[in-house]
C-alpha positions as CSV (number, residue, x, y, z in Angstrom):
1,X,98.1,105.1,76.6
2,X,97.9,106.7,80.0
3,X,101.2,107.8,81.6
4,X,101.9,105.4,84.6
5,X,101.6,107.2,88.0
6,X,100.6,105.0,90.9
7,X,97.7,106.8,92.9
8,X,98.4,107.1,96.5
9,X,95.3,109.1,97.4
10,X,91.7,108.4,96.6
11,X,88.6,110.5,96.9
12,X,85.3,108.9,97.8
13,X,82.2,110.8,96.9
14,X,79.5,109.6,99.1
15,X,79.7,108.8,102.8
16,X,76.7,106.5,103.3
17,X,77.0,102.8,104.5
18,X,78.8,101.6,101.5
19,X,81.1,104.6,101.0
20,X,82.1,104.8,104.7
21,X,83.0,101.0,104.7
22,X,85.0,101.4,101.6
23,X,86.8,104.4,103.1
24,X,88.0,102.2,106.0
25,X,89.0,99.4,103.5
26,X,91.0,101.5,101.3
27,X,92.8,103.2,104.3
28,X,93.6,99.9,105.7
29,X,95.2,98.9,102.2
30,X,97.6,101.8,102.5
31,X,95.6,104.7,100.5
32,X,95.2,108.1,101.9
33,X,91.4,108.6,101.8
34,X,89.4,112.0,101.4
35,X,85.6,111.3,101.9
36,X,83.1,113.9,100.8
37,X,79.3,114.1,101.1
38,X,76.8,116.8,100.4
39,X,74.8,115.4,103.3
40,X,76.7,116.7,106.5
41,X,75.1,114.0,108.7
42,X,76.7,111.2,106.7
43,X,80.1,112.8,107.1
44,X,79.5,113.2,110.8
45,X,78.5,109.5,111.0
46,X,81.7,108.6,109.3
47,X,83.8,110.5,111.6
48,X,82.2,108.6,114.5
49,X,82.9,105.4,112.7
50,X,86.4,106.3,111.7
51,X,87.2,107.1,115.4
52,X,86.6,103.4,116.5
53,X,89.3,102.2,114.0
54,X,93.0,101.9,114.6
55,X,95.2,105.0,114.8
56,X,96.9,104.2,111.5
57,X,93.4,103.8,109.8
58,X,92.2,107.1,111.4
59,X,95.3,109.0,110.3
60,X,94.7,108.1,106.7
61,X,91.0,109.3,106.5
62,X,90.0,112.9,106.2
63,X,86.3,114.1,105.6
64,X,84.8,117.1,103.9
65,X,81.6,118.8,103.3
66,X,82.5,121.1,100.5
67,X,84.1,120.4,97.1
68,X,87.0,123.1,97.3
69,X,88.7,121.6,100.3
70,X,87.8,118.1,99.1
71,X,89.6,118.6,95.7
72,X,92.5,120.5,97.5
73,X,93.1,117.5,99.7
74,X,93.6,115.4,96.4
75,X,96.2,117.8,95.1
76,X,94.0,120.4,93.4
77,X,92.6,120.8,90.0
78,X,96.0,120.4,88.4
79,X,96.8,116.9,89.9
80,X,95.7,113.7,88.5
81,X,93.1,112.4,90.7
82,X,91.3,109.1,91.4
83,X,87.6,109.1,92.5
84,X,85.1,106.4,93.7
85,X,81.5,107.4,93.5
86,X,79.2,105.7,96.0
87,X,76.0,107.5,95.2
88,X,72.4,106.8,94.0
89,X,71.9,105.9,90.3
90,X,70.4,108.5,87.9
91,X,70.2,112.2,88.5
92,X,72.4,112.3,91.7
93,X,75.3,111.0,89.7
94,X,74.7,113.8,87.1
95,X,74.4,116.4,89.7
96,X,77.7,115.3,91.3
97,X,79.5,115.4,87.8
98,X,78.1,118.9,87.1
99,X,79.4,120.0,90.5
100,X,82.8,118.5,90.0
101,X,83.2,119.5,86.4
102,X,85.4,122.6,87.1
103,X,87.8,120.5,89.2
104,X,88.5,117.7,86.8
105,X,91.7,117.5,84.8
106,X,93.1,115.2,82.1
107,X,94.0,111.8,83.4
108,X,91.5,111.9,86.2
109,X,89.8,108.4,86.8
110,X,86.2,108.1,88.2
111,X,85.2,104.7,89.4
112,X,81.4,104.7,89.7
113,X,80.7,102.1,92.4
114,X,77.0,102.6,92.3
115,X,74.2,100.6,90.6
116,X,73.9,102.9,87.5
117,X,72.0,102.2,84.3
118,X,74.5,101.3,81.7
119,X,73.3,103.9,79.2
120,X,73.8,106.6,81.8
121,X,77.3,105.3,82.3
122,X,78.1,105.3,78.5
123,X,76.7,108.8,78.2
124,X,78.9,110.2,80.9
125,X,82.0,108.3,79.4
126,X,81.3,109.9,75.9
127,X,80.9,113.4,77.7
128,X,84.2,113.0,79.6
129,X,86.4,111.1,77.2
130,X,87.4,114.1,74.9
131,X,88.8,115.9,78.0
132,X,91.0,112.8,79.0
133,X,88.8,112.1,82.1
134,X,88.0,108.4,82.3
135,X,84.6,107.4,83.7
136,X,84.6,103.7,84.6
137,X,81.3,102.0,85.4
138,X,82.2,99.7,88.3
139,X,79.6,97.5,90.0
140,X,80.5,96.8,93.5
141,X,78.8,93.7,94.9
142,X,78.2,92.3,98.3
143,X,76.4,95.0,100.1
144,X,78.0,97.3,103.0
145,X,79.5,94.2,104.9
146,X,81.5,93.3,101.7
147,X,82.5,96.8,101.1
148,X,84.2,96.6,104.5
149,X,85.9,93.1,104.1
150,X,86.4,93.1,100.4
151,X,83.7,93.3,97.7
152,X,83.4,91.7,94.2
153,X,83.9,94.3,91.4
154,X,83.1,94.5,87.6
155,X,84.7,97.7,86.1
156,X,84.0,98.4,82.6
157,X,85.1,101.3,80.3
158,X,88.5,102.5,79.0
159,X,90.9,99.4,79.2
160,X,94.1,101.4,79.8
161,X,92.5,103.4,82.7
162,X,91.1,100.1,84.3
163,X,94.5,98.3,84.1
164,X,96.1,101.4,85.7
165,X,94.0,101.1,88.8
166,X,93.6,97.4,88.8
167,X,96.5,96.8,91.2
168,X,94.6,99.0,93.7
169,X,91.3,97.2,93.0
170,X,92.9,93.8,93.3
171,X,94.4,94.7,96.7
172,X,91.1,95.3,98.3
173,X,88.9,93.0,96.4
174,X,87.5,89.9,97.7
175,X,89.7,86.8,97.3
176,X,88.6,83.5,96.0
177,X,89.2,81.1,98.9
178,X,90.2,78.2,96.5
179,X,92.7,80.0,94.3
180,X,93.5,83.4,96.2
181,X,92.5,85.2,93.0
182,X,91.0,88.7,93.5
183,X,87.4,89.0,92.5
184,X,87.8,91.9,90.2
185,X,88.7,91.9,86.3
186,X,88.2,94.0,83.3
187,X,84.8,93.3,82.2
188,X,84.9,95.2,78.7
189,X,84.4,98.6,77.2
190,X,81.5,101.1,77.6
191,X,79.0,100.2,80.2
192,X,79.6,96.6,80.3
193,X,80.7,96.6,83.9
194,X,77.5,98.2,85.2
195,X,75.5,95.8,82.9
196,X,77.2,92.8,84.5
197,X,76.5,94.2,88.0
198,X,72.8,94.8,87.0
199,X,72.5,91.2,85.9
200,X,74.3,90.0,89.1
201,X,71.5,91.8,91.0
202,X,68.9,90.2,88.8
203,X,70.2,86.7,89.4
204,X,70.3,87.6,93.1
205,X,66.6,88.7,93.0
206,X,65.7,85.4,91.6
207,X,67.5,83.6,94.3
208,X,66.1,85.8,96.9
209,X,62.6,84.7,95.7
210,X,63.6,81.0,95.7
211,X,64.9,81.2,99.3
212,X,61.9,83.0,100.7
213,X,59.6,80.5,99.1
214,X,61.6,77.6,100.6
215,X,61.4,79.1,103.9
216,X,57.6,79.4,103.9
217,X,57.4,75.8,102.9
218,X,59.5,74.8,105.9
219,X,57.9,77.1,108.4
220,X,54.3,77.5,107.5
221,X,53.6,74.3,105.7
222,X,55.7,71.8,107.6
223,X,55.7,73.9,110.8
224,X,59.4,73.3,111.5
225,X,60.6,75.6,114.3
226,X,62.9,78.4,113.1
227,X,65.9,77.1,115.1
228,X,65.6,73.8,113.2
229,X,65.2,75.4,109.9
230,X,68.5,77.3,110.7
231,X,70.0,73.7,111.2
232,X,68.5,72.6,107.9
233,X,70.0,75.5,106.0
234,X,73.4,75.0,107.8
235,X,73.4,71.4,106.3
236,X,72.6,72.7,102.9
237,X,75.3,75.3,103.0
238,X,78.0,72.9,104.2
239,X,78.0,70.4,101.3
240,X,76.2,69.4,98.2
241,X,74.7,71.5,95.5
242,X,74.2,74.6,97.8
243,X,77.6,74.5,99.2
244,X,78.8,78.0,100.3
245,X,75.7,79.6,99.0
246,X,75.7,83.0,100.6
247,X,71.9,83.4,100.8
248,X,71.5,80.0,102.3
249,X,74.4,80.8,104.9
250,X,72.7,84.0,105.9
251,X,69.5,82.1,106.3
252,X,71.1,80.2,109.0
253,X,71.6,83.2,111.1
254,X,68.2,84.9,110.3
255,X,66.2,81.9,111.4
256,X,68.3,81.5,114.7
257,X,68.2,85.2,115.7
258,X,66.2,86.0,118.8
259,X,64.2,89.0,119.0
260,X,66.8,91.2,120.6
261,X,65.3,94.2,118.7
262,X,62.1,94.4,120.7
263,X,63.2,92.1,123.6
264,X,60.4,89.5,123.2
265,X,60.5,85.8,123.6
266,X,60.2,85.2,119.8
267,X,62.5,85.3,116.9
268,X,63.3,88.7,115.2
269,X,62.1,87.2,111.8
270,X,58.5,86.8,113.2
271,X,58.5,90.5,113.9
272,X,59.4,91.7,110.4
273,X,56.7,92.9,108.0
274,X,56.3,91.0,104.7
275,X,57.1,94.0,102.5
276,X,60.1,94.7,100.2
277,X,59.9,98.5,99.1
278,X,63.3,99.1,97.4
279,X,61.9,98.6,93.9
280,X,58.6,100.4,94.5
281,X,60.3,103.4,96.1
282,X,62.9,103.6,93.3
283,X,65.9,103.3,95.5
284,X,66.9,100.1,93.6
285,X,66.7,99.8,89.8
286,X,68.8,96.8,88.9
287,X,66.2,94.1,89.1
288,X,63.6,96.2,87.1
289,X,66.3,97.0,84.5
290,X,67.2,93.3,84.3
291,X,63.7,92.4,83.4
292,X,63.2,95.2,80.8
293,X,66.6,94.2,79.3
294,X,65.6,90.5,79.1
295,X,62.5,91.5,77.3
296,X,64.2,94.0,75.0
297,X,66.8,91.5,74.0
298,X,64.5,88.6,73.8
299,X,65.9,86.5,76.6
300,X,63.5,84.5,78.6
301,X,63.9,85.3,82.4
302,X,60.7,84.1,84.2
303,X,62.4,83.2,87.5
304,X,63.9,86.6,87.9
305,X,60.7,88.4,86.8
306,X,58.5,86.3,89.1
307,X,60.7,87.2,92.1
308,X,60.5,90.8,91.2
309,X,56.7,90.8,90.8
310,X,56.4,89.3,94.1
311,X,58.4,92.0,95.7
312,X,56.4,94.5,93.8
313,X,53.0,93.0,95.2
314,X,54.5,92.7,98.7
315,X,55.6,96.4,98.9
316,X,52.2,98.2,99.4
317,X,50.9,96.0,102.3
318,X,48.1,98.4,103.1
319,X,46.7,97.8,99.5
320,X,47.0,94.1,100.0
321,X,44.9,94.2,103.1
322,X,42.2,96.1,101.2
323,X,42.2,93.3,98.5
324,X,41.9,90.7,101.2
325,X,39.0,92.6,102.7
326,X,37.3,93.0,99.4
327,X,37.7,89.2,98.6
328,X,36.6,88.3,102.3
329,X,39.4,85.7,102.5
330,X,43.2,85.3,102.4
331,X,43.9,83.6,99.2
332,X,47.5,83.0,100.2
333,X,47.1,81.4,103.6
334,X,49.5,78.4,103.4
335,X,48.0,75.2,104.9
336,X,49.9,73.4,107.7
337,X,50.6,69.8,106.8
338,X,50.8,66.6,109.0
339,X,53.6,64.5,107.6
340,X,55.4,61.6,108.9
341,X,59.0,62.0,109.7
342,X,59.9,60.0,106.7
343,X,57.7,62.1,104.5
344,X,59.1,65.3,106.0
345,X,62.7,64.3,105.4
346,X,62.0,63.3,101.9
347,X,60.3,66.6,101.2
348,X,63.1,68.6,102.8
349,X,65.6,66.8,100.4
350,X,63.4,67.4,97.4
351,X,63.1,71.1,98.4
352,X,67.1,71.3,98.6
353,X,67.3,69.9,95.2
354,X,64.5,72.3,94.0
355,X,66.1,75.4,95.4
356,X,69.5,74.4,93.6
357,X,67.6,73.6,90.4
358,X,65.8,77.1,90.4
359,X,69.2,78.7,91.3
360,X,70.6,77.3,88.2
361,X,67.6,78.6,86.2
362,X,68.3,82.2,87.6
363,X,72.0,81.8,86.8
364,X,71.1,80.6,83.2
365,X,68.7,83.5,82.7
366,X,71.3,86.0,83.9
367,X,74.2,84.6,81.9
368,X,72.1,84.2,78.7
369,X,71.2,88.0,79.0
370,X,75.0,88.9,79.5
371,X,76.0,86.8,76.5
372,X,73.3,88.4,74.3
373,X,74.0,91.9,75.4
374,X,77.7,91.4,74.9
375,X,77.1,90.2,71.3
376,X,74.8,93.0,70.6
377,X,77.0,95.6,72.1
378,X,80.3,94.0,70.9
379,X,81.8,94.0,74.3
380,X,83.4,90.6,74.2
381,X,82.6,89.9,77.8
382,X,84.3,86.7,79.3
383,X,81.5,84.7,81.0
384,X,84.0,82.5,82.8
385,X,85.5,85.8,84.3
386,X,81.9,86.8,85.5
387,X,81.7,83.5,87.4
388,X,85.3,83.9,88.8
389,X,84.6,87.3,90.2
390,X,81.4,86.1,91.8
391,X,83.2,83.4,93.9
392,X,83.5,85.7,96.8
393,X,82.4,89.0,98.2
394,X,79.1,89.0,96.5
395,X,75.4,88.0,97.2
396,X,75.2,85.3,94.5
397,X,78.2,83.5,95.7
398,X,77.5,79.7,95.5
399,X,80.7,77.7,95.2
400,X,79.1,74.4,93.8
401,X,77.5,76.4,90.9
402,X,80.8,78.3,90.2
403,X,82.7,75.1,90.1
404,X,80.1,73.8,87.5
405,X,80.0,76.9,85.3
406,X,83.4,78.4,85.2
407,X,85.2,75.7,83.5
408,X,82.3,75.2,81.0
409,X,82.3,78.9,80.0
410,X,86.2,78.7,79.6
411,X,85.7,75.8,77.1
412,X,82.7,77.3,75.2
413,X,83.3,81.1,75.5
414,X,80.8,81.9,72.8
415,X,77.9,79.9,74.2
416,X,74.6,81.9,73.9
417,X,72.4,79.6,76.0
418,X,73.8,78.1,79.2
419,X,71.3,75.3,79.2
420,X,72.6,73.9,75.9
421,X,76.0,72.9,77.8
422,X,75.7,69.1,78.4
423,X,76.9,69.2,82.0
424,X,74.3,71.9,82.8
425,X,71.5,70.0,81.0
426,X,72.5,67.0,83.1
427,X,72.2,68.9,86.3
428,X,68.8,70.1,85.2
429,X,67.6,66.7,84.1
430,X,68.8,65.2,87.5
431,X,67.1,67.8,89.7
432,X,64.0,68.6,87.6
433,X,61.9,65.8,89.2
434,X,62.5,67.0,92.7
435,X,61.4,70.6,91.6
436,X,58.2,69.2,90.0
437,X,57.4,67.3,93.3
438,X,57.9,70.5,95.3
439,X,55.6,72.5,93.0
440,X,52.9,69.9,92.9
441,X,52.9,69.7,96.8
442,X,53.1,73.3,97.2
443,X,50.1,73.9,95.1
444,X,48.2,71.5,97.3
445,X,49.4,73.3,100.3
446,X,48.6,76.8,99.0
447,X,52.3,78.0,99.4
448,X,53.4,80.9,97.6
449,X,56.0,79.6,95.0
450,X,56.1,82.3,92.1
451,X,59.9,81.7,91.4
452,X,59.8,77.9,91.9
453,X,56.7,77.4,89.6
454,X,58.0,79.9,87.0
455,X,61.3,77.8,86.9
456,X,59.4,74.6,86.3
457,X,57.5,76.2,83.4
458,X,60.8,77.9,82.1
459,X,62.5,74.4,81.9
460,X,59.4,72.9,80.4
461,X,59.2,75.3,77.5
462,X,62.9,75.7,77.0
463,X,63.2,72.0,76.6
464,X,59.8,71.5,74.9
465,X,59.8,69.7,71.8
466,X,56.1,70.6,71.0
467,X,54.7,73.8,72.5
468,X,51.0,74.8,72.4
469,X,52.3,78.1,70.7
470,X,51.4,76.6,67.3
471,X,47.8,77.5,68.3
472,X,48.9,81.1,69.2
473,X,50.7,81.3,65.7
474,X,47.5,80.3,64.1
475,X,45.4,82.8,66.0
476,X,48.0,85.5,65.2
477,X,47.8,84.7,61.5
478,X,44.0,84.6,61.7
479,X,43.5,88.1,62.9
480,X,46.7,89.8,62.0
481,X,48.0,87.9,58.9
482,X,51.4,87.4,60.8
483,X,52.1,84.2,58.6
484,X,53.6,80.8,59.8
485,X,56.0,78.1,58.9
486,X,54.9,74.5,58.5
487,X,56.4,71.6,60.7
488,X,57.8,69.8,57.6
489,X,60.0,73.0,56.8
490,X,62.8,72.3,59.4
491,X,63.6,73.4,62.9
492,X,62.4,76.9,62.4
493,X,64.5,80.1,62.2
494,X,63.8,83.3,64.3
495,X,62.1,85.1,61.2
496,X,58.6,85.6,60.0
497,X,56.8,82.7,58.6
498,X,56.4,82.0,54.8
499,X,52.7,81.1,54.7
500,X,49.3,82.8,55.4
501,X,45.8,81.3,55.2
502,X,42.6,83.2,54.7
503,X,40.8,81.7,57.8
504,X,37.9,83.9,57.1
505,X,37.5,86.3,54.1
506,X,38.0,89.8,55.2
């Protein structure tokens, strides 16, 4: 057990947008904050930002550009210290730990608030644990704005160390508006905290794909003005299945925003290039890792994957233009439709239900992956607590979905497939027809719908009684002697079949 000693100081490593916002939030909640960054311009920017805060907050924040003075401000090498890392994943984290190694002492706690690969987290934990230094992989959700107002957090690692700092984390975490509960909890041992945050970002990726596809259908196919689309999203977010869905809510603001950036008469959205580069430039890894993990752990996640590959294709716009030139046409030109008001109203309602249905799929794929990893790694992650900490302060906040899922996971803590829960199955059954109608019309209108169409197929084959894969099984046996089971031999286990047929003598 760790000796009990309340931390009154905290050292933040990284003074970028997230680190700077957390510095002010910690200071507002009574901690003395020392902020350090090897990039001097980041420290200078934080100083300017700090100067705009209240005198009480300013007095609690000090900034440093060298390790010696930074560590000295926290009591030196002999004092127990609490750190928060707000730095890029991978090698930068290893470099910081190497530079800080001589300053660390028994009882120090490091909260890594970056989006780190969970195996890197576990490697660092194993390296530091013999010295009594506790490295906690703590996903911080919600972006830089939530880092200022109160984020959702998922710490994983040494349970005693997490419980010691949990009162601090609970104080500045986002609070569930319904219950007032802080959106932070002990996720589990090892790299479970960063793993859960990774999957959060995977679910987020699927939802982002779903939302951008819904926007194209409204704007390019139905030709609804952006200000009216803002109103449609507002209605979606106010009540029903998409109530308090964060990505729908910010869609309200995005669609209504005039072009103050370049001061034209248009909307800012119309001026933004159609490219997402944070995967392609390796500044973000969580979406990619989620797909790799879903394949590695044999969990189907096509909604998340389709959204990711859309982003990848979008990133190199110059290359896309070359392909368009080579083809001599724009294969992705959405067709404007002439619908009656009644037809338009009916489609918009179908689209709302389709967005919800696909959002459920993204959650199902993410939760199924967490459940599988938790079993494989013996983390014992509580899925209901994952939903609870995602009720506020994070990008995938969606109140209706949380109200559906949290009590179900409390009743069925060992569930491996969310879609097998009867209330979830009922929701899919109720909204699947709307999703199917939207996909059918979208294909006719040539709209981009990778996430929505992948979701349609996901539900079809996850709930398929007879799949065409019996033909695939036959071909595998034909050329590779992979063997097969017969229909009469029961539901079918996940193991090699008992029969082989010599389709053609070798």
